[in-house]
DRENMAR-178730 format. One record per residue (C-alpha): residue number from 0; residue in one letter; x, y, z. Coordinates in steps of 0.05 Angstrom, whole numbers, plus 5000, padded with zeros to 4 digits. Layout:
N
+-----+---------+------+-------+------+
: num : residuo : east : north :   up :
+-----+---------+------+-------+------+
: NUM :       A :    X :     Y :    Z :
...
+-----+---------+------+-------+------+
end
This chain:
408
+-----+---------+------+-------+------+
: num : residuo : east : north :   up :
+-----+---------+------+-------+------+
:   0 :       M : 2310 :  2933 : 2031 :
:   1 :       P : 2370 :  2916 : 1994 :
:   2 :       F : 2412 :  2856 : 2013 :
:   3 :       F : 2482 :  2829 : 1986 :
:   4 :       L : 2508 :  2766 : 1953 :
:   5 :       S : 2552 :  2761 : 2009 :
:   6 :       H : 2490 :  2741 : 2050 :
:   7 :       L : 2473 :  2688 : 1995 :
:   8 :       Q : 2535 :  2658 : 1974 :
:   9 :       N : 2547 :  2588 : 2005 :
:  10 :       A : 2477 :  2591 : 2038 :
:  11 :       A : 2438 :  2529 : 2052 :
:  12 :       V : 2388 :  2510 : 1998 :
:  13 :       R : 2322 :  2474 : 2022 :
:  14 :       D : 2260 :  2446 : 1994 :
:  15 :       R : 2192 :  2463 : 2014 :
:  16 :       N : 2193 :  2411 : 2068 :
:  17 :       D : 2258 :  2445 : 2095 :
:  18 :       K : 2304 :  2387 : 2073 :
:  19 :       R : 2371 :  2414 : 2053 :
:  20 :       I : 2387 :  2397 : 1983 :
:  21 :       G : 2452 :  2437 : 1975 :
:  22 :       T : 2490 :  2499 : 1977 :
:  23 :       L : 2486 :  2565 : 1935 :
:  24 :       K : 2543 :  2580 : 1894 :
:  25 :       D : 2524 :  2633 : 1842 :
:  26 :       L : 2465 :  2670 : 1814 :
:  27 :       V : 2454 :  2680 : 1743 :
:  28 :       I : 2429 :  2743 : 1704 :
:  29 :       E : 2421 :  2769 : 1630 :
:  30 :       Q : 2481 :  2794 : 1596 :
:  31 :       V : 2443 :  2865 : 1579 :
:  32 :       A : 2392 :  2897 : 1617 :
:  33 :       A : 2381 :  2966 : 1647 :
:  34 :       V : 2367 :  2937 : 1714 :
:  35 :       P : 2388 :  2862 : 1705 :
:  36 :       E : 2339 :  2807 : 1740 :
:  37 :       V : 2365 :  2751 : 1771 :
:  38 :       L : 2342 :  2685 : 1729 :
:  39 :       G : 2362 :  2633 : 1773 :
:  40 :       L : 2408 :  2597 : 1821 :
:  41 :       V : 2471 :  2554 : 1812 :
:  42 :       V : 2465 :  2500 : 1872 :
:  43 :       K : 2518 :  2450 : 1889 :
:  44 :       K : 2481 :  2385 : 1903 :
:  45 :       A : 2529 :  2330 : 1927 :
:  46 :       S : 2584 :  2336 : 1878 :
:  47 :       D : 2543 :  2360 : 1820 :
:  48 :       L : 2525 :  2433 : 1801 :
:  49 :       I : 2451 :  2446 : 1783 :
:  50 :       Y : 2410 :  2503 : 1756 :
:  51 :       L : 2344 :  2528 : 1792 :
:  52 :       P : 2300 :  2577 : 1757 :
:  53 :       L : 2280 :  2635 : 1804 :
:  54 :       K : 2209 :  2616 : 1796 :
:  55 :       D : 2220 :  2557 : 1837 :
:  56 :       V : 2250 :  2601 : 1895 :
:  57 :       D : 2196 :  2616 : 1951 :
:  58 :       R : 2239 :  2662 : 1989 :
:  59 :       F : 2304 :  2685 : 2016 :
:  60 :       D : 2317 :  2690 : 2086 :
:  61 :       R : 2367 :  2686 : 2146 :
:  62 :       Q : 2368 :  2611 : 2142 :
:  63 :       G : 2386 :  2612 : 2062 :
:  64 :       V : 2344 :  2599 : 2005 :
:  65 :       R : 2274 :  2563 : 2012 :
:  66 :       L : 2247 :  2528 : 1947 :
:  67 :       S : 2169 :  2522 : 1926 :
:  68 :       L : 2184 :  2447 : 1903 :
:  69 :       E : 2197 :  2384 : 1943 :
:  70 :       E : 2268 :  2355 : 1919 :
:  71 :       A : 2237 :  2301 : 1876 :
:  72 :       F : 2205 :  2353 : 1834 :
:  73 :       I : 2268 :  2394 : 1819 :
:  74 :       P : 2280 :  2387 : 1745 :
:  75 :       P : 2352 :  2366 : 1723 :
:  76 :       L : 2368 :  2431 : 1680 :
:  77 :       P : 2437 :  2443 : 1653 :
:  78 :       L : 2473 :  2505 : 1670 :
:  79 :       P : 2453 :  2565 : 1619 :
:  80 :       E : 2501 :  2589 : 1567 :
:  81 :       D : 2508 :  2660 : 1545 :
:  82 :       K : 2492 :  2685 : 1614 :
:  83 :       V : 2529 :  2723 : 1665 :
:  84 :       F : 2547 :  2687 : 1731 :
:  85 :       L : 2554 :  2733 : 1784 :
:  86 :       V : 2605 :  2700 : 1829 :
:  87 :       R : 2646 :  2668 : 1769 :
:  88 :       D : 2638 :  2731 : 1723 :
:  89 :       L : 2634 :  2795 : 1764 :
:  90 :       L : 2657 :  2786 : 1838 :
:  91 :       D : 2727 :  2810 : 1844 :
:  92 :       A : 2727 :  2835 : 1766 :
:  93 :       Q : 2759 :  2901 : 1753 :
:  94 :       V : 2704 :  2956 : 1729 :
:  95 :       V : 2711 :  3028 : 1714 :
:  96 :       D : 2666 :  3076 : 1753 :
:  97 :       I : 2643 :  3119 : 1703 :
:  98 :       N : 2626 :  3178 : 1749 :
:  99 :       G : 2689 :  3171 : 1793 :
: 100 :       A : 2733 :  3159 : 1732 :
: 101 :       K : 2773 :  3106 : 1768 :
: 102 :       V : 2779 :  3029 : 1761 :
: 103 :       V : 2751 :  2996 : 1815 :
: 104 :       R : 2744 :  2919 : 1841 :
: 105 :       V : 2679 :  2891 : 1856 :
: 106 :       N : 2676 :  2865 : 1930 :
: 107 :       D : 2602 :  2854 : 1936 :
: 108 :       I : 2542 :  2856 : 1896 :
: 109 :       V : 2475 :  2892 : 1917 :
: 110 :       F : 2406 :  2866 : 1906 :
: 111 :       S : 2332 :  2893 : 1912 :
: 112 :       Q : 2272 :  2852 : 1913 :
: 113 :       L : 2203 :  2871 : 1884 :
: 114 :       K : 2151 :  2815 : 1899 :
: 115 :       D : 2176 :  2756 : 1867 :
: 116 :       H : 2233 :  2793 : 1824 :
: 117 :       L : 2303 :  2800 : 1846 :
: 118 :       F : 2346 :  2855 : 1814 :
: 119 :       V : 2417 :  2870 : 1814 :
: 120 :       S : 2415 :  2945 : 1834 :
: 121 :       G : 2491 :  2962 : 1846 :
: 122 :       L : 2559 :  2937 : 1860 :
: 123 :       D : 2598 :  2944 : 1927 :
: 124 :       M : 2670 :  2968 : 1916 :
: 125 :       G : 2686 :  2995 : 1986 :
: 126 :       I : 2714 :  2965 : 2050 :
: 127 :       W : 2646 :  2947 : 2079 :
: 128 :       G : 2639 :  2898 : 2019 :
: 129 :       L : 2703 :  2872 : 2031 :
: 130 :       M : 2692 :  2859 : 2105 :
: 131 :       R : 2621 :  2827 : 2091 :
: 132 :       R : 2650 :  2777 : 2049 :
: 133 :       M : 2702 :  2759 : 2097 :
: 134 :       G : 2655 :  2752 : 2159 :
: 135 :       W : 2678 :  2814 : 2196 :
: 136 :       A : 2629 :  2865 : 2181 :
: 137 :       R : 2606 :  2868 : 2255 :
: 138 :       A : 2676 :  2876 : 2276 :
: 139 :       L : 2683 :  2934 : 2230 :
: 140 :       A : 2614 :  2962 : 2255 :
: 141 :       W : 2643 :  2955 : 2327 :
: 142 :       F : 2706 :  2990 : 2306 :
: 143 :       V : 2668 :  3049 : 2277 :
: 144 :       K : 2621 :  3057 : 2333 :
: 145 :       M : 2682 :  3053 : 2385 :
: 146 :       T : 2728 :  3101 : 2343 :
: 147 :       G : 2682 :  3146 : 2311 :
: 148 :       V : 2718 :  3135 : 2249 :
: 149 :       K : 2677 :  3142 : 2185 :
: 150 :       V : 2681 :  3085 : 2132 :
: 151 :       S : 2640 :  3108 : 2075 :
: 152 :       E : 2597 :  3062 : 2036 :
: 153 :       G : 2628 :  3042 : 1968 :
: 154 :       I : 2566 :  3025 : 1931 :
: 155 :       I : 2560 :  3048 : 1857 :
: 156 :       P : 2492 :  3042 : 1821 :
: 157 :       W : 2490 :  2991 : 1763 :
: 158 :       D : 2485 :  3045 : 1711 :
: 159 :       S : 2550 :  3078 : 1732 :
: 160 :       I : 2595 :  3014 : 1715 :
: 161 :       E : 2629 :  2998 : 1651 :
: 162 :       P : 2667 :  2928 : 1651 :
: 163 :       I : 2741 :  2929 : 1627 :
: 164 :       E : 2758 :  2854 : 1631 :
: 165 :       K : 2709 :  2836 : 1585 :
: 166 :       E : 2742 :  2770 : 1557 :
: 167 :       T : 2761 :  2749 : 1626 :
: 168 :       T : 2692 :  2765 : 1660 :
: 169 :       K : 2650 :  2754 : 1595 :
: 170 :       V : 2608 :  2815 : 1629 :
: 171 :       R : 2567 :  2859 : 1583 :
: 172 :       L : 2529 :  2908 : 1622 :
: 173 :       S : 2474 :  2952 : 1607 :
: 174 :       V : 2522 :  3010 : 1594 :
: 175 :       T : 2563 :  2995 : 1530 :
: 176 :       S : 2635 :  3013 : 1516 :
: 177 :       D : 2611 :  3079 : 1485 :
: 178 :       R : 2606 :  3105 : 1561 :
: 179 :       L : 2678 :  3097 : 1565 :
: 180 :       T : 2692 :  3130 : 1497 :
: 181 :       R : 2650 :  3188 : 1521 :
: 182 :       M : 2689 :  3202 : 1582 :
: 183 :       H : 2732 :  3269 : 1586 :
: 184 :       P : 2799 :  3249 : 1558 :
: 185 :       A : 2831 :  3278 : 1627 :
: 186 :       D : 2787 :  3226 : 1662 :
: 187 :       L : 2797 :  3171 : 1616 :
: 188 :       A : 2878 :  3184 : 1624 :
: 189 :       D : 2873 :  3168 : 1695 :
: 190 :       V : 2828 :  3104 : 1686 :
: 191 :       I : 2878 :  3075 : 1637 :
: 192 :       E : 2935 :  3078 : 1682 :
: 193 :       D : 2904 :  3022 : 1727 :
: 194 :       M : 2887 :  2982 : 1661 :
: 195 :       G : 2928 :  2923 : 1640 :
: 196 :       H : 2960 :  2917 : 1565 :
: 197 :       Q : 2901 :  2873 : 1537 :
: 198 :       Q : 2851 :  2920 : 1572 :
: 199 :       R : 2882 :  2983 : 1543 :
: 200 :       H : 2889 :  2948 : 1477 :
: 201 :       R : 2812 :  2935 : 1471 :
: 202 :       L : 2795 :  2999 : 1490 :
: 203 :       F : 2843 :  3034 : 1442 :
: 204 :       G : 2807 :  2995 : 1386 :
: 205 :       E : 2740 :  3031 : 1405 :
: 206 :       L : 2769 :  3095 : 1406 :
: 207 :       T : 2771 :  3139 : 1340 :
: 208 :       N : 2836 :  3172 : 1323 :
: 209 :       P : 2818 :  3240 : 1347 :
: 210 :       Q : 2793 :  3210 : 1413 :
: 211 :       L : 2859 :  3174 : 1419 :
: 212 :       A : 2900 :  3232 : 1406 :
: 213 :       D : 2861 :  3271 : 1457 :
: 214 :       L : 2874 :  3218 : 1509 :
: 215 :       I : 2947 :  3213 : 1497 :
: 216 :       E : 2952 :  3290 : 1502 :
: 217 :       E : 2921 :  3285 : 1572 :
: 218 :       S : 2963 :  3223 : 1593 :
: 219 :       E : 3031 :  3228 : 1633 :
: 220 :       P : 3091 :  3228 : 1597 :
: 221 :       H : 3108 :  3156 : 1609 :
: 222 :       M : 3044 :  3130 : 1591 :
: 223 :       Q : 3043 :  3168 : 1523 :
: 224 :       S : 3100 :  3131 : 1493 :
: 225 :       S : 3075 :  3066 : 1524 :
: 226 :       I : 3007 :  3079 : 1485 :
: 227 :       L : 3046 :  3093 : 1420 :
: 228 :       H : 3087 :  3029 : 1429 :
: 229 :       E : 3015 :  2991 : 1435 :
: 230 :       L : 2994 :  3013 : 1366 :
: 231 :       D : 3017 :  2990 : 1299 :
: 232 :       P : 3063 :  3041 : 1264 :
: 233 :       E : 3009 :  3063 : 1215 :
: 234 :       R : 2956 :  3081 : 1266 :
: 235 :       A : 3011 :  3110 : 1310 :
: 236 :       A : 3029 :  3158 : 1253 :
: 237 :       D : 2957 :  3171 : 1239 :
: 238 :       I : 2948 :  3190 : 1311 :
: 239 :       L : 3012 :  3234 : 1312 :
: 240 :       E : 2976 :  3274 : 1252 :
: 241 :       E : 2913 :  3283 : 1299 :
: 242 :       M : 2954 :  3311 : 1353 :
: 243 :       E : 2974 :  3388 : 1359 :
: 244 :       P : 3042 :  3396 : 1329 :
: 245 :       D : 3078 :  3412 : 1394 :
: 246 :       E : 3049 :  3356 : 1433 :
: 247 :       A : 3069 :  3303 : 1372 :
: 248 :       A : 3135 :  3334 : 1374 :
: 249 :       D : 3143 :  3326 : 1450 :
: 250 :       L : 3121 :  3253 : 1442 :
: 251 :       L : 3166 :  3233 : 1389 :
: 252 :       G : 3226 :  3268 : 1427 :
: 253 :       E : 3207 :  3209 : 1482 :
: 254 :       L : 3228 :  3157 : 1430 :
: 255 :       T : 3294 :  3130 : 1400 :
: 256 :       D : 3316 :  3169 : 1337 :
: 257 :       E : 3295 :  3105 : 1299 :
: 258 :       E : 3229 :  3096 : 1322 :
: 259 :       A : 3213 :  3174 : 1316 :
: 260 :       Q : 3237 :  3171 : 1242 :
: 261 :       S : 3196 :  3112 : 1228 :
: 262 :       L : 3136 :  3145 : 1246 :
: 263 :       I : 3150 :  3209 : 1215 :
: 264 :       D : 3162 :  3176 : 1147 :
: 265 :       R : 3094 :  3148 : 1150 :
: 266 :       M : 3060 :  3214 : 1170 :
: 267 :       D : 3030 :  3263 : 1119 :
: 268 :       P : 3088 :  3301 : 1096 :
: 269 :       E : 3058 :  3371 : 1114 :
: 270 :       E : 3043 :  3345 : 1185 :
: 271 :       A : 3111 :  3318 : 1187 :
: 272 :       A : 3148 :  3380 : 1165 :
: 273 :       D : 3114 :  3417 : 1225 :
: 274 :       V : 3136 :  3365 : 1271 :
: 275 :       Q : 3204 :  3360 : 1250 :
: 276 :       H : 3215 :  3434 : 1247 :
: 277 :       L : 3194 :  3432 : 1325 :
: 278 :       L : 3242 :  3379 : 1337 :
: 279 :       S : 3298 :  3417 : 1315 :
: 280 :       Y : 3299 :  3466 : 1372 :
: 281 :       E : 3338 :  3457 : 1436 :
: 282 :       E : 3298 :  3427 : 1498 :
: 283 :       D : 3273 :  3483 : 1548 :
: 284 :       T : 3274 :  3540 : 1494 :
: 285 :       A : 3217 :  3577 : 1462 :
: 286 :       G : 3221 :  3535 : 1402 :
: 287 :       A : 3213 :  3472 : 1438 :
: 288 :       L : 3151 :  3497 : 1476 :
: 289 :       M : 3116 :  3530 : 1416 :
: 290 :       T : 3062 :  3504 : 1373 :
: 291 :       T : 3054 :  3521 : 1297 :
: 292 :       S : 2981 :  3516 : 1302 :
: 293 :       F : 2956 :  3590 : 1315 :
: 294 :       I : 2920 :  3646 : 1275 :
: 295 :       A : 2966 :  3693 : 1236 :
: 296 :       I : 2933 :  3746 : 1190 :
: 297 :       D : 2952 :  3804 : 1147 :
: 298 :       E : 2952 :  3868 : 1186 :
: 299 :       E : 2917 :  3905 : 1133 :
: 300 :       L : 2853 :  3862 : 1137 :
: 301 :       S : 2793 :  3893 : 1171 :
: 302 :       V : 2761 :  3864 : 1230 :
: 303 :       G : 2702 :  3833 : 1192 :
: 304 :       D : 2749 :  3804 : 1136 :
: 305 :       A : 2794 :  3774 : 1187 :
: 306 :       V : 2734 :  3738 : 1223 :
: 307 :       R : 2709 :  3711 : 1158 :
: 308 :       W : 2780 :  3691 : 1136 :
: 309 :       S : 2797 :  3652 : 1199 :
: 310 :       R : 2736 :  3613 : 1212 :
: 311 :       K : 2765 :  3550 : 1185 :
: 312 :       E : 2830 :  3561 : 1223 :
: 313 :       L : 2798 :  3576 : 1288 :
: 314 :       A : 2769 :  3505 : 1291 :
: 315 :       E : 2831 :  3474 : 1282 :
: 316 :       A : 2881 :  3524 : 1314 :
: 317 :       E : 2912 :  3505 : 1385 :
: 318 :       V : 2924 :  3580 : 1403 :
: 319 :       I : 2863 :  3624 : 1389 :
: 320 :       S : 2865 :  3673 : 1446 :
: 321 :       Y : 2901 :  3723 : 1400 :
: 322 :       F : 2903 :  3739 : 1325 :
: 323 :       Y : 2976 :  3753 : 1310 :
: 324 :       L : 2986 :  3806 : 1258 :
: 325 :       V : 3038 :  3800 : 1205 :
: 326 :       K : 3068 :  3846 : 1152 :
: 327 :       A : 3071 :  3825 : 1077 :
: 328 :       D : 3138 :  3795 : 1088 :
: 329 :       G : 3115 :  3752 : 1143 :
: 330 :       K : 3146 :  3795 : 1209 :
: 331 :       L : 3104 :  3801 : 1267 :
: 332 :       S : 3073 :  3868 : 1271 :
: 333 :       G : 3022 :  3861 : 1326 :
: 334 :       A : 2972 :  3820 : 1371 :
: 335 :       V : 2897 :  3828 : 1379 :
: 336 :       S : 2858 :  3794 : 1433 :
: 337 :       I : 2790 :  3754 : 1416 :
: 338 :       R : 2760 :  3803 : 1464 :
: 339 :       R : 2785 :  3864 : 1423 :
: 340 :       I : 2757 :  3831 : 1363 :
: 341 :       L : 2687 :  3818 : 1389 :
: 342 :       L : 2683 :  3896 : 1411 :
: 343 :       A : 2710 :  3925 : 1348 :
: 344 :       D : 2671 :  3949 : 1288 :
: 345 :       A : 2677 :  3901 : 1231 :
: 346 :       H : 2703 :  3956 : 1185 :
: 347 :       V : 2761 :  3980 : 1228 :
: 348 :       R : 2831 :  3950 : 1207 :
: 349 :       M : 2863 :  3899 : 1250 :
: 350 :       K : 2927 :  3937 : 1261 :
: 351 :       A : 2882 :  3999 : 1292 :
: 352 :       I : 2862 :  3955 : 1348 :
: 353 :       A : 2928 :  3918 : 1361 :
: 354 :       S : 2958 :  3917 : 1430 :
: 355 :       K : 3003 :  3980 : 1439 :
: 356 :       Q : 3055 :  3940 : 1473 :
: 357 :       L : 3082 :  3872 : 1434 :
: 358 :       V : 3109 :  3819 : 1479 :
: 359 :       F : 3145 :  3761 : 1443 :
: 360 :       A : 3199 :  3711 : 1448 :
: 361 :       H : 3252 :  3690 : 1405 :
: 362 :       A : 3256 :  3614 : 1383 :
: 363 :       H : 3326 :  3605 : 1423 :
: 364 :       T : 3294 :  3647 : 1485 :
: 365 :       P : 3302 :  3605 : 1548 :
: 366 :       A : 3242 :  3573 : 1573 :
: 367 :       K : 3248 :  3602 : 1647 :
: 368 :       E : 3248 :  3670 : 1610 :
: 369 :       V : 3181 :  3649 : 1576 :
: 370 :       V : 3147 :  3632 : 1639 :
: 371 :       E : 3173 :  3701 : 1666 :
: 372 :       M : 3140 :  3738 : 1608 :
: 373 :       V : 3074 :  3698 : 1608 :
: 374 :       T : 3068 :  3709 : 1682 :
: 375 :       R : 3092 :  3788 : 1686 :
: 376 :       Y : 3045 :  3807 : 1631 :
: 377 :       N : 2987 :  3757 : 1644 :
: 378 :       L : 2988 :  3729 : 1578 :
: 379 :       S : 2948 :  3670 : 1555 :
: 380 :       A : 2993 :  3658 : 1498 :
: 381 :       L : 3065 :  3685 : 1466 :
: 382 :       P : 3084 :  3696 : 1400 :
: 383 :       V : 3154 :  3667 : 1374 :
: 384 :       V : 3194 :  3695 : 1321 :
: 385 :       D : 3258 :  3680 : 1289 :
: 386 :       F : 3318 :  3720 : 1280 :
: 387 :       N : 3289 :  3766 : 1228 :
: 388 :       N : 3226 :  3771 : 1266 :
: 389 :       H : 3185 :  3727 : 1227 :
: 390 :       L : 3125 :  3698 : 1263 :
: 391 :       I : 3142 :  3620 : 1268 :
: 392 :       G : 3099 :  3598 : 1328 :
: 393 :       A : 3066 :  3613 : 1395 :
: 394 :       I : 3068 :  3582 : 1461 :
: 395 :       A : 3001 :  3570 : 1497 :
: 396 :       V : 2992 :  3582 : 1575 :
: 397 :       N : 2979 :  3509 : 1580 :
: 398 :       D : 3044 :  3493 : 1554 :
: 399 :       V : 3080 :  3537 : 1598 :
: 400 :       L : 3043 :  3501 : 1656 :
: 401 :       D : 3061 :  3433 : 1624 :
: 402 :       Y : 3133 :  3459 : 1627 :
: 403 :       L : 3131 :  3476 : 1702 :
: 404 :       Q : 3093 :  3413 : 1721 :
: 405 :       P : 3113 :  3357 : 1670 :
: 406 :       E : 3079 :  3304 : 1708 :
: 407 :       K : 3007 :  3324 : 1700 :
+-----+---------+------+-------+------+
end
């Protein structure tokens, strides 16, 4: 049956003759373990703190801790180093609930006992854990019984936890920081909202540039610029290169002109040119919403040749729901959905299976009209042309949604 740290903290510690020798102040575990085992106790004896290995404990009961030794035979052991102290290092610490994708605070610690061994099986993040520590668990139980209000348990298994205050808590749980880096960027974006500057800084150091670029793209606008300011300029420029051009342009648009230009100057010239081109368009226009990352091919190509030619571009393009067809002079001539391409014979020319009615926007088309076109014609993307009908970009439906709901 599980029991809690709050049941043990400040409990009386007695020797085998039932003589009280002190008060339990902490429990010690290894830094890394799949299911960490308690190694020993920290006991306050008079004005000193002493360490007792768990092998010297006979049992835990309602009266506290009973030792298997007489006081005279308790060895004078120093407090261990490089171990985790549950009260000092973990209680009240902030950790990341990997499965719930949120930052939570440890209110209590759950133990399981197997014969003579004591293991940490989970952390209690809920109201029950807090009330238990404050001595109000019975009052809460009475309230729940009288009102019928449900107060859910907040216990999270040990293997679903990742610490984020590592320098403060000195905790190294069995799951490494790799668990955080493998979270979906949208979930991780929610988590970093609750992190402090130092915590985010440590996490960013463990993310690759592509991972950090994905994280920024999924973050709220105010957090995007905050993240960029926390990076050194060279890495910030590298991150911008990893981002989709339209996302990078939107982010740079939130900075001062000097800050934006400083980062653009550090970017790869080709990537920088795409971003600067997008920054040249007025806000709330098709040009400001579009990306330059899309598939454009010669209208005369066969389906088979088009697929072979576009394989590399498909892996990198943001808009892949359509292949846009262009004439030799670069003018937009058609659009072919991925579905039509998959169903078509490989020898058929692309222009033969293009949509009969081509819907497109001009670079200076107001964003509200873009929204109307995308919704009216049920499009997953919309091509954008200049005044001479040259294809210059495409607007993905997710960018339309971001325009309608800027705070994700």
